[in-house]
C-alpha positions, 0 to 999 in steps of 0.5 A: 903209758895210759894211752898204751894200755887203752890201745891194748884193751881196744884190741879184740884179739887181746881182749878175747885171749885175756878173757879166756885166760882170766876165766881159767885163772878165776876157776883155779882161784875160786874152785878150791874155796868151795871144794877143799881137800887134797886133790890127789885123795883117792875117793873111789875104789876102782878106776875110771868112774864115768861122770855123773851124780853118785847117790849112796845106795845104802842111804837111798834105801833108808830115805823116803820112798815115792811111787812113780808109775813111768811108762818107759821105766822098764824099757830104760832099765832093760836098755841100760843093761842090754844095749845094741852092741850086746844084742848083736853080740848075742846074735853072733853067739847064737848064730855061731852055735847053730841057730838060723839068723832069720829066727833071731830078732834082736829087737824082740827082747823077750824072745831074744832072752828066751833063746839065750837062756835056752841055748847059751852054755859057757862051757861050749867052745865056739870056733874062733872065739878068744878067751876075752870074748868068752869072758865077755859072754859070761859077764853078759849072761850074769847081768841078764839074770832077772832082767825081765822080772817085775818083782821087787828086790828083797831086803834081808837082815841076819837074825841073831837068834835063828842065825839065818836071813830074815826079810825086813823089807822090799824095794819095788821097781816103782819106788823112787827117792828124792836125791835131795833127801839122800844124805850122801850124794857126790857129783863127779862132773868129770868122773874119776881117774885111774886111781879113783880120784876126782878128775875135776878137782885134780884138773883145777889143782893141776892147772894151777901147778902148770900155770905156776910152772909156766910163769916161773919158767917164762920169767926165768927164760925171759930174764936170762934172754933179756939180760944176755940180749941187752949186754950183747946188743949194747956192748958189742965187741968181745962181749957180743962174741962170747954171748953169741957163741954161747947162744949159738951153742944152745941153738945147735942142741935142741932145747927139748933134748937138752931139757930131757937130759937135764931132767933125767940127770936130776932124778925123780926124787929131786924133781919138784915143780919149781925145779922143773920150772927153772930147768925149763927156763934155763933151756929156753932163753935162746930165741929171746936173747937173739931177738933182744940183741937185734932190737938193742943193736938198732937202738944203741946208736940213736941220738938219745942214747948217744946224748946219755953217753956224753952226759956220763951216765953208766952203762946200767943207767943207759940200758935201763932208762934209754933202751929198755923202755923202747923194747918193753912191749917186745919183752912183754910179748916174749914173756907171754910166749915163754909162759905158754911154751913153759906149760907145753914143755912141762906137759911134754916132759911129764908125758915122757915120765920126766916131769915133777914128782907124782906124789906131791902135786898134779900137773896137766902133763902128769894127768896125761901121763897117768891116762896114757899109762892106764890106756884111757885113750884106748878104753874110751875113758875120755874124761881122763884125758880130753879135759886136760887137752882142752885146758892146755889148748885153751891156755896156749890159745889165749896166750897166743891171742894176747900176743897177737893182739899186742903185736898188732898194737905195738907194730905199726905195720900190722895195725888196721 
């Protein structure tokens, strides 16, 4: 056993796959120790906040202010509001309104804004313009107000005696605050999802749940397949015929179709993560059973097995001590693949809306489902779905690497 383990950990493919999987596992374990709380907690009033560092505006006004004279500050402020697409859109409107294209310079911000202020009228109906485009231009026009202004923003409070606003301060454009001095700052490396929840925290919790589902489904499928395969391969005869008939019956019906039917019949209120994992397990044992049966059938007439029979050992003893150790490596490889397939099956089910309940714990499949329903892939909110796809791919890739590495160690034909 010691020599076998040493051989396994000398396999480059196994080590790479094991390293990736261990890194994912460590993040899942360590991250919740530092970021506590409910991963499904709604922290943002809105949908799909982009990744970044969020500073409380109210607290930043009250923090120590520093004057920094940066040459590109004004240009950056303008570019953040008026991008290249907005400039082209303004040009299209002005040309459609009747301004010659050669008189419009989208790179001259001051001239472009002057032309926009002189000619833009939200009540004018441009031929071919849709209602969505019209609303876009209205929002754009509102965002351009005071864009070239060099004056600061006035802070005013309500005067309780006079009943009107009274200026209490002014925030100049050159004022800056140190983020470390602002009491309320929140880093959202992956932004928020469609419900305003922290995607990174949700992703870590979803990965943990999906791994648990994968392990439960993989163990369930491997145990069923191993048990039936051992019995069919060793006993033969009528037992083999009955087990293989059952196996062929499950083979005819696609396992994912069967999984969909069973999940749908359970109902959403009863579909917990553990229930889904067990359902996945009892629908994906077929290929394991067939492979184990083939392995056992080649072992049952070996000399050491016949010797054990002549010694009067029971069937259970022979299977556990004389047959199972010889196929243990194959069982481990089958378990790894079953875990990977369990995670992928849950993701497929959840995308179809047949996964675990959405109100309990997140899963990788549920995150994909939410992103798809709220059209994150269409609207360009990549942080809501791409990290999920990457996580699923990394887990599946690492497990397949481990399986390939084990196969090269235990299969003499594949050894270098």
